[in-house]
DRENROLUM-641096 format. One record per atom (N, C-alpha, C): x, y, z. Coordinates in steps of 0.02 Angstrom, whole numbers, plus 50000, padded with zeros to 5 digits. Layout:
# DRENROLUM-641096
XYZ/...
# end
This chain:
# DRENROLUM-641096
550245731052939/550375738152945/549915740953002/550215744153050/549825747353105/549595754253083/548945755653086/548655761853060/548365766053116/548525772353117/548195777053162/547785781853122/547215783953151/546775788753117/546735795053160/546945800753131/546925807053166/546325811153136/545825812153176/545215815753151/544655810753140/544145811153183/543615806553179/542955810253166/542895812953106/542335817153087/541915813853033/541595818152993/541055815652949/541335812152889/541975812652871/542225809052812/542475802052831/542565800752897/542875794452918/542465788452897/541795788352898/541425782352878/541595780252805/541685784952759/541885783152691/542565779952688/543035782352726/543695779252730/543655772352759/543295771452813/543235764952847/542895759852801/542385762052765/542035757452719/542505755152664/542925759452639/543405757552588/543945753152612/544225754952672/544725750752704/544465743752716/543865743252739/543555736852752/543535732352689/543385735352632/543335731452571/544025728752549/544545733052549/545185730752525/545515725852572/545395726452638/545655721552685/545305714952677/544625715252673/544255709052667/544425705252603/544575708952548/544755705952485/545465703552483/545855704952534/546555702852536/547015707152492/546785713052474/547225717552434/547775720252476/547675721452539/548195723852583/548045721252654/548555721652697/548485719652768/548605725752811/548135726952856/548185732852901/547755731752960/547955734553018/547585734553078/547545741653105/546955744153120/546885750853150/547025750153223/547585753053245/547815752553314/547705758553357/547505764253326/547405770353365/546895774853329/546455777953369/546005783053347/546115789353387/546185794953353/546305801153389/545855806653366/545565810353413/545155816153399/545245821153455/545185827553440/545225832753491/544705831853544/544145828753526/543605827053573/543595819453579/543785816753636/543895809653643/543235805853629/542665808753639/542035805253624/541965803753551/542265807953508/542225806453436/542645800553418/543215799453452/543595793553441/543235787353466/542935787853524/542545782353550/541945780653508/541655785753475/541075784853435/541205779953378/541835779853355/542015775553297/542335768953318/542515768153382/542855762053402/542405756153405/541865756753446/541415751053455/540765753553484/540195750253469/539575752153500/539595751253575/540035746953599/540105745653672/540345751753708/540625756753673/540855762853705/540275767453720/539705766153693/539095769753713/538995776753686/539355778453635/539265785253608/538825784853545/538265788353545/537795787953489/538105790853426/538115787153371/538395789753308/537995795453278/538325799753241/538005804953203/537695802153141/537165805353117/536905803753052/537325806752996/537345803652938/537715806452882/537465813752869/537925818152850/537715825052839/537335826152774/537375821352726/537005821852664/536665815352651/536155815552607/535765809352592/535905806952520/536225810752479/536355808752412/536815802652409/536575796852386/536985791052386/537615791352343/537635796052297/538235797052255/538795800852291/538615803752347/539095807652390/539385803252443/540045802552445/540355798252497/540155800152568/539965806552576/539805808852644/539145805952667/538795802352623/538165799152644/538285792052670/538915790052674/539075783152699/538825782452772/538435777252785/538215776252853/538795775252903/538645776352966/539145775853018/539415768553019/540055767853031/540375761453034/540865761353094/540885755953130/541345755353187/541965751353166/542525753153196/543125749353184/543045742153204/542625740953254/542505734053279/542175729853225/541885732853174/541595729153120/542115726753071/542735729853071/543275728153028/543735722953057/543785723053124/544335719153155/544145717453227/544465712453253/544355710653324/544805714753371/545375717053345/545835720953389/545515727653407/545605729453468/545295735653495/545815741153494/545705746653452/546205752053451/546195756153514/546755759153529/546815763953584/546505770653559/546245774653604/545965781153589/546365786753620/546435792253585/546845797853607/546475804453591/546605809653631/546375816253614/546945820953595/547565818053589/548155821753568/548575817253525/548665819453461/549035814953414/549755814153434/550045818853470/550735818153490/550815812453541/550315811853585/550325806253634/550255799553595/549865799653541/549785793553501/550465791753470/550825796653444/551485795253415/551985793153467/551955796053526/552415794153581/552295786953603/551665784653596/551505777853618/551765772453570/552035774153515/552345769753465/551845764153447/551245766153428/550725761353410/550605760953334/550895765653296/550705766253225/551315766453180/551235763553121/551725764153067/551525769453016/550885770553010/550625775252961/549975778252988/549805784352964/549195787552989/548795790252929/548145790952941/547705794952899/547575801352938/547705807152906/547565813652936/546945816352904/546385816552945/545745818652918/545455824552958/545885828952978/545695834753019/545575840852973/545425846553003/545345852652965/546015854352933/545955857352872/546545858252830/547115862252860/546955867252903/547475871252934/547925867452980/547715861253000/548145857053044/548565852153007/548455851252943/548785845752905/549545846252910/549815852252895/550525852852888/550895851252954/550655854053008/550995852853073/550945845453095/550365842453087/550285835453105/550705830753062/550725832352996/551105828052951/551835828352967/552105834252978/552795834952993/552985831553058/552565831853108/552695828453170/552695820853159/552245818353117/552245811253100/552875809053066/553095813053018/553705811252981/554295811153027/554315816153073/554875816353122/554905810153165/554315807153175/554285800853214/554365794553171/554495795653105/554585789953060/553935786753038/553395790353041/552715787753025/552485790752959/552265786352913/552005788352849/551325791652853/551095795652805/550475799152811/550095799552746/549455797852752/548955798852697/548535804752723/548565810352686/548265816652710/547635818252668/547075819652702/546475821352665/546585827452623/546225827852567/546265833952525/545845839452559/545985846052546/546595848552516/547225846852555/547775846052523/548385843752557/548585848152615/548515854752606/548745859752658/548375866152650/548445870552700/548115876852701/548385881652649/549035881152632/549335884952578/549845880752540/550055883252483/550575879352446/551265879652483/551375884952521/552005885252560/552005879652612/551445878852647/551405873552696/551455866652664/551165865652605/551205859352569/551945857652552/552305862652528/553005861552511/553395859452572/553245862452631/553585860552693/553435853152711/552835850852696/552665843952708/553065839352663/553125841052598/553525837252551/554245836752572/554535842452593/555235842552614/555345838052677/554845838352722/554935834652784/554875827152771/554405825052728/554335818052711/554985815352680/555255819252635/555885817152602/556465816752651/556505821452698/557055821652746/557025815552792/556435813052807/556355807452855/556205800852818/556255800852750/556155794652712/555475791652724/554975795652725/554275793752736/553855794552674/553315790752669/552845791352614/552335796752632/552235801452587/551695806352591/551215805352533/550605803652549/550085803152497/549505807652515/549135809652463/548565814252472/547935810352453/547425810752497/546815807052487/546365810652434/546615810752373/546225813552315/545955807552279/545345805552300/545065799152276/544745799552209/544675805552180/544265806152118/544555801752058/545215801252056/545505797552000/545365790152006/545215787652067/545065780752079/544335778852065/543915783852051/543215782552035/543165779351967/542765774051963/542705770051902/542535774451840/542065779151847/541905783351792/542475787551767/542885790251813/543435794351794/544015790351763/544105784151787/544575779651755/544355778551680/543695777451671/543445776051604/543515782151560/543365788151585/543445794251545/544165795351526/544615794551576/545345795051562/545545790151507/545335783951511/545515778951462/545255780551393/544635783051389/544335784851325/544745790351291/544905795651330/545285801251301/545985798951282/546325795351327/546985792951311/547005788251251/546455784751240/546415780251182/546245783851118/546095790351121/545945794351061/545255793551034/544795790951075/544125789551049/543705795451036/543895801351063/543545807551047/544015812751016/544605810550994/545095815050966/545455819151019/545705824550999/546065829051048/545585833551084/545695834851148/545245838751189/545245846151165/544645848751151/544565855651131/544265859951186/543795856951224/543435860751276/543205856251330/543235858651393/542985855251451/542525860151490/541975857551515/541555861851559/541335857651619/541405860751678/541145857851739/540695863051773/540095860751796/539625865551823/539295862451885/539285866151940/538915864252001/538515870452022/537865870052015/537455875752028/536995874452087/537185876752146/536775875952206/536845868852233/536515867552289/536525861152321/535785859152326/535565854052288/534865852052287/534595850852358/534015853952372/533695853052437/533995856652494/534465860952480/534815864652534/534765872152524/534475875652570/534405883152563/535105886352556/535145892052516/535775895152502/536105897952563/535735899652617/536055902552674/536305897452724/536175891052711/536445885952757/537215885552750/537555885052805/538265883952807/538435876652809/539065875152821/539315868252819/539155864552886/539045868452939/538955865353005/539595865453046/540175866453013/540815867153049/541055874253047/541145877253104/541345884353109/541985885753068/542475881153072/543125882453042/543045883052966/542545879952936/542455880452864/542245887252841/542095891652886/541895898552867/542415903652891/542975901252917/543515905652942/544115905052894/544285910552861/544765910352807/545435907152825/545685908752886/546345906452904/546335899252926/545745896252929/545715889052947/545475884752887/545175887752839/544915884052781/545265885652715/545545891652710/545855893852648/545365896152597/544885891852582/544345893252536/543855887552539/543225889252543/542705883952551/542455881352485/542565884852430/542315882752365/542885881652316/543255886952300/543785886252251/544325881252273/544445880752339/544955876152363/544655869352382/544175869252427/543925862952452/543615858752398/543215861852355/542945858152298/543415858552238/543775864052232/544185865252173/544735860052163/545065857752217/545585852952211/545315846452180/544705844552200/544385838652169/544275839752093/543945845152076/543725846252008/544305847251961/544825851151981/545385852351939/545855846251932/545905842351984/546255836051981/545925831451929/545245831151934/544865826951889/544965828951816/544925835551803/545005838251735/545705836751708/546215837651749/546885836151726/546985828751712/546685824651754/546755817451747/546415815051682/545855818051666/545485815751607/545725819451543/545775826051547/545865830151486/546585832351474/547015831751523/547715834051514/547905840051556/548505841751550/548825846951595/548495853851585/548355857251639/548115864051638/548715868751643/548755873251594/549345877851591/549225884151631/548615886851631/548475893251665/547735893651683/547595898051730/546905898751756/546755906251763/546125908151742/545855914751757/545235913751798/545165917051855/544605915651900/544295921751932/543685920851953/543325925651995/542995921552052/543065924152113/542775920852171/542515926052219/542005924152258/541725928752306/541195925352349/540815929352386/540295926752431/539625929752413/539145925552397/538475927952383/538045928452444/538115923752490/537745923952554/538225924852610/538285931052635/538825932752683/538665929452752/538035929352771/537855926452835/537575919352824/537925914652856/537715907552851/537395905552916/536895901252913/536565898652970/536675891152977/536555888653036/536675881453050/536215877053008/536485871852975/536065867352935/535675862252975/535885860953038/535565856053081/535765857153154/535495853153199/535615854053270/536315852053290/536705848653248/537385846553263/537905851953247/537715857153214/538185862453196/538485865753257/539115868153251/539435871253307/539375878953306/538845881353274/538685888353273/537935889053255/537635894653274/536955896153253/536945900553190/537415905253190/537485909953134/538205912153132/538495912853070/539165914753063/539265919153002/539705923953006/539885927852948/540415924052908/540255922652845/540675918552805/541265922552778/541865921052798/542455924252774/542735921352710/542465915652691/542715912152633/542275913652572/542345909452520/541945910252456/541415905152452/540875906852419/540365901852403/540205901452328/540605904952288/540575903952216/541255904852186/541385901652130/542005902652093/541865900952019/542105905451976/542055904451904/542755904951874/542965899651838/543655899451811/543685897551741/544125900751703/544275898851635/544965895351634/545005889951597/545615886051597/545935885851527/546585886351526/546975885651464/547385879251471/547225874351426/547565867851431/548235868051391/548705864151413/549365864151385/549335861651311/548885857351295/548825854351225/548405858551181/548195864651201/547825869151155/547095869651170/546825865551214/546115866051229/545965871251281/545325872051296/545095876851346/544555873851389/544415877151446/543915874451491/543615879551534/543065877951566/542725882151612/542465878151673/542575880851732/542325877851795/541885882951829/541255881251843/540795885651877/540505882151937/540655884551997/540385881752058/540065887252100/539425886452114/539075891552154/538605887952202/538695888852266/538315885252316/537705889352340/537785895952348/537255899952376/536795902852324/536365899052295/535905901152243/535185900552263/534775905552246/534065905652263/533655903152204/533045901352217/532565900052163/532635892752136/532425892152073/532405885652039/533085883552016/533305877352033/533945875052007/533895873151934/534465872851900/534485870651830/534265863151827/534005861051770/533795854351761/534375849351768/534985851751753/535575847651762/536095851651800/536005852251867/536435856951904/537135855051911/537305848451904/537975845851914/538165841751854/538645844151815/538835840451754/539565842051735/539905836951707/540555838051679/540545835251607/540785839251559/540795837151488/541455838251459/541675833651416/542315834151380/542175833851305/542395839051269/542255839451197/542945838851159/542975833651116/543565832751077/543465834451005/543985833250965/543955835050893/543565830150853/543335824650884/542905819950847/542375816650889/542205819750947/541695816950989/541675820151057/541235817651100/541165820851167/541025815351220/541155817251282/540965813251339/540565817751386/539935816151400/539545819351448/539325814151502/539615814451560/539485809351609/539735802451586/539305797551581/539505790851559/539425790051485/539145794851450/538965794251380/539495797051332/539735792951286/540185795451233/539805795351167/539875800651128/539545801251064/540095803551014/540135800150957/540625802150906/540255806250852/540645808850804/540375813450752/539905809950705/539885803150706/539395799650665/538755798050701/538725800350764/538115799250804/538115792750844/538645789050841/538695782650881/538795784650953/538455781250996/538505782551067/538625776051107/538915776751163/539045770851208/539165773451278/539185768551324/539325769751394/540085769051404/540405774251432/541125773951436/541375768451485/540985767251536/541195762051583/541115755251551/540595754151513/540535747951477/541125746951428/541305752451393/541875752051346/542515750151382/542625753151440/543225751951478/543275744451493/542765741451521/542795734551541/542805729651480/542555732151424/542555727851365/543245727951329/543535733851323/544105734651278/544775736351310/544785738351372/545425740251403/545855734351418/546495735251420/546975729851435/546825726851506/546815720251510/546665717051574/547165718951628/547785719951610/548275721751661/548145728751690/547925733351645/547745740051668/547145739751716/546645735851698/546055735251741/546235732051807/546685727051806/546885723951868/547265728651913/547645733151884/548005738051922/547555743351952/547045745351914/546585750451938/546085747451988/545865741351979/545345738452020/545565731552044/546055731152088/546295724652112/545745720752146/545705714252128/545175709952154/544475712452141/544425716552089/543775719152069/543495724652115/543915727152162/543695732252208/543605738952170/543055742252182/542905748752149/542805754352197/542855753052262/542775758352313/543365763152313/543255769352293/543815773952282/544225775552345/543895775452404/544255776752465/544685770652483/544435764652471/544825758752482/545425758152434/545315760152373/545865759852320/546415764652337/546255770552360/546785775252376/547165773052438/546825769852486/547145767152545/547635761552526/547415756952481/547835751552459/548445754252421/548345759452381/548895762652343/549405765552392/549175768552445/549595771452497/550025765952530/549715760352548/550095755052583/550575751852534/550395751252469/550835748352422/551475752552414/551405759052416/551965763552412/552435762552471/552145761652530/552545760552591/552915753852585/552545748552563/552825741952557/553395741552506/553385746152458/553895746152403/554565748852429/554555751752488/555175754952515/555415760952479/554935764352446/555095770452411/555215769552337/555175763552313/555305762452240/554685764352197/554095764152229/553475765952194/553135771552233/552965776952198/552635782652230/551875781552228/551505784352277/550785784352272/550545787852210/549965786052183/549725789552123/549635797052138/549375798552195/549325805452214/549795806852272/550435808252255/550925809452306/550935816852326/551435818752365/551465825752388/551525830752331/551905829152280/551985833952225/551355834652185/550975829152177/550345829952143/549855833852185/549845832552250/549405836152295/549575843652296/550215845252291/550435852352285/550185855552223/550235851952166/550005854552102/549245855752106/548865850952133/548145851952138/548005858152179/548365859052235/548255864652277/548415871252240/548965871152202/549165877152163/548645878952111/548365874152076/547845875252027/547235878152060/547035875452117/546435878152153/546565885152174/547145886452205/547295893252226/547415898052170/547605895552109/547685899952052/547025903552037/546465900152049/545815903452038/545735909552083/545945908752145/545875914252195/546405919652185/547015917552169/547525922752156/547365926552093/547055923252044/546835926851985/546285931752002/545815929652045/545275934152067/545545940152103/546065939252142/546375944852180/546785949152136/547175946452092/547675950252052/547385952251985/546825949451965/546455951251906/546885950051841/547185943951839/547535942051779/547585934251779/547785931451722/547885924351716/548465922151761/548395916351793/548915913951839/549105906751820/549755905251824/549985898351813/550085895251882/550025888451885/550165885151950/550875886151975/551355886951928/552045888051947/552135894651985/551735899851965/551775906351999/551525905752070/551035901352080/550755900352146/551255896852192/551555891552164/552025887652203/552625891452224/552905895652179/553505899452198/553335906352228/552695907452241/552435913252277/552505919952239/552555919652174/552515925852135/551805928452131/551305923952137/550595925752140/550345923152207/550305927352256/550195924952324/549775929952366/549355933852332/548975938852367/548455935752415/548155930452395/547635927052436/547975923252494/548505919652480/548795915152529/549265918652577/549575924152555/550055927452597/549785929052668/549205932352675/548955933852741/548805927552782/548605922052748/548495915852785/549145913352816/549675913152774/550325911152798/550535915552857/550445922152854/550665926652905/550275925252969/549625923952964/549235922853024/549395916453060/549695911753023/549845904953053/550605904353063/550995909753053/551705909653065/552075905453013/551805905252951/552105901152899/552475905452846/552555912052859/552805916452807/553575917052808/553915912652842/554645912752845/554945909952782/
# end
């Protein structure tokens, strides 16, 4: 499979590291034949050290964050030398690729994906799937019209811990889910006035939302995968630190007025009768909580907090250990082929498997799942604007569209 990569930014090392693992293990066969970036030096930066472009340092140091993945060159994965482009249309015209990864800013996803599908090229699109649910639906329609595979790079379900939590809940080991809580309070070691370093992430019509959307699609996808379907959302979102400053010398601004959100508080109503809360706040001053980042699932006969499961009799265990000890071997083999656990590699292999199936097998996170994740994330913002509970269906059919409507209008998507 000939692979093109559109967008050579800070998330690419994580993708390349995962792709390297699944190819080396023989899980799939692929060759990266093209690298494309609006700035040609960024494409050259990832092709080979021989191109002489000094790599950027990872934007974060936390080893648990994929963004901390060290720089990797395509030349470390393969001997073939990919072509480089500064225009993805020229890459498509060159007929060098069968499938692409779209890793650009979210406002570009829908246009790029539709052009790829028109050229008969399959696409794995970084999350969030699109700038609005209307744009996402257009991507789904275009993929179907051209018989192409559309997958969304929502890697959280491929993480070993989340597979284990999903299996524990599905196996009934903590009973039926009654309550879920997810909390992210501040960014350790990062002042609250620091921005992302990318100007577009603070411009509403280019990012959609920096917290409820960019982080929210991850968190809500994770909660649905583990705890079950979310029926409705009530949310509040806003900006605590209006002026953001550059976090480092590589930022493309010195100071910017943040048009997006840096906090979001949401209440969830689950379809099976449970409830939940998601609290994400980036711009916080003072002392952080002792446990600033945590997800907990409370059932009718026990709980899961991180890796730890505790039942009502006080018995505790590690959920990952339980998964590998008790889960069906066929299930484990499907989730972790050849023992691979790299979530970016696993989602890439899942994407290629869907293409190889000729349409008989959908990616785990296909376009419709990506649209649902987007609708749940935007339901938080639509609820904040409309001051009522919102269902994802209302967002998808644009009955609740106060936040997204102006974005569509600004990008000419309101037809």
